[in-house]
N, C-alpha and C positions, 0 to 999 in steps of 0.2 A: 456513713461515709462511703461504703462500698457501692452504693447505688449510683453515685455520680460517674465513676469510670464505666460502669455497665451501661449507663444512659448514653455516654459518648460513643461507646462501641456500637450500641444499637443504632444510633443516628448515622454513624459512618457506614454501617452495614446497609441501612436503608438507602443511602446516597450512592453507594458503589455501583449498582446496576444502571443508574442514570448516567453516571460518569462513564461507565463502560460503553454504553450506547453512543455517547457523544464522541469518544475517542475512536470507536469502531467506525463511525461514519467518516471521520477525518482520515482514518487509515485507508478506507476505500477510495476516498477522494485523492489521496496521495498516490495510491496504486494506479488509479486511472490516469492521473497526470504524468506520473513518472514512467509508466510502462506502456499502457494501452493507447495513449495519445501520441506516442512518438512515431513519426513516419519512418518507413523503411529507407535506409540510405541506399543510394545507387552503388552497386558493387563495382569495383575497379574493372573487372573483366567485362562488364556490360556498358561501361561508359562509351567506348568507341562505337557500339551498336546504336546508341541513342541518337547520335548526330549523323550516323553513317547510313548504311544501306537499308536497315530495317527501321520502322517507325516505332514510337513508344507503344502504341496500341498493339502492334504485332508482338512486341516483347512481352507486354502484359498478358496476352492471351497464350502465347506459345512457349515461353521460356519457363521450364519447370524449376529452375534455380531460384526464381523469385517467390515461389509458393503462391497461394491465393492472395490476390490484392484487391483493394477497393479504390481508394482515393490517393491524392498526393502526386508528387512528381512521377514516380513510378508506382505509386500506390502505398497502402499500409497493409500490414498483414491482416487477414481475417482471423482474428484471435478467438480462441475458444472461450475466454473469460473464466477459465477454470481457477486461476490464481485468485481472482477477485471473488468468485462465487464461493471459494473455500475459506475465505476470511471469516473469522468468527470472534466472539468475545464471551467471557465468563466473569462473573463476580463471585468470588469465594470469600464470604465474610467481608472484610474490608479490603481485600486484595483484588485487583483487576488483572485479568489475563487476556491478552490478544493472541489468538491462535490462527493457524492456517494449516488445513489438513491436506493440501495438495502435496503429492509426493516429491515435487521438485521445489517447493516453497523455500526451504532453508538454503538450497543452493542458489536460487535467484536472489534471495535476501542478502547473501554473503558475496555475491558476484562483484568483483572490483574492489573488495575490501582486503585488508592485510590477511585475514583469516580465510579468504575465499579465492576462487580462481581469478586470474586476470582477465580483463575484457579484451577479446580479440576482434569482435565485430565493430566496425565504425558506426557511430550513432547510438550504440547501446551505452547507457550510463548507469552509474550506481543509483539504486533506489532502495533506501532503507525505510520503507513506508510506515512500519509500526513505530520506529524511533522518531521519524519526522512528525507523525501524528501526535505523539506524546509531547514533543517539543512545541509544536504549534498550539496545543491546547493546555500547556502547563499552567498558565495563569488562571484559566477557567477551572482546572482541576483543583488548584490550591484554593481558589475562592469558594468553590462548593464544599470542599473538605473543611475549610475554616468555618463556614456557615453551619455545617453539621456539628462541629465541635461546640460552637456557641449555643446551638439548640440543646445539645446534651448537657452543657453546663447550666443552662437556665432551667432545666427540668429537675424536679425533685422526686 
């Protein structure tokens, strides 16, 4: 009778890396959508300049307060992609861990939440990419784990 529980654990351990890859891909998609695809909001102190004496192109090139920009109304930040590049995953037995090794990842993850800093910049929004990924893939995770348990139960 001891073989059946070990067969279930073995099947869940085999399935964990596949689930981790699936959730990791969704976390990266959430990260791209929630942080990297958000255009830079026009700052209040630049609004009079846009319609006034200087043109948008001049502001884009000369105003260091905007940083490097590419597209959009006044552009989007040229982001380094460090947060997305640092996103990782591990499967330790039946447990799945989503990790991010960027030194500011935890602060960005908590930004705008009760445990984190409040959002001061307009246009910046809360992005809990790892939590959102797990919520989005929950039914798929449960389906795969259920199948793994059924495979473990059917083996002797």
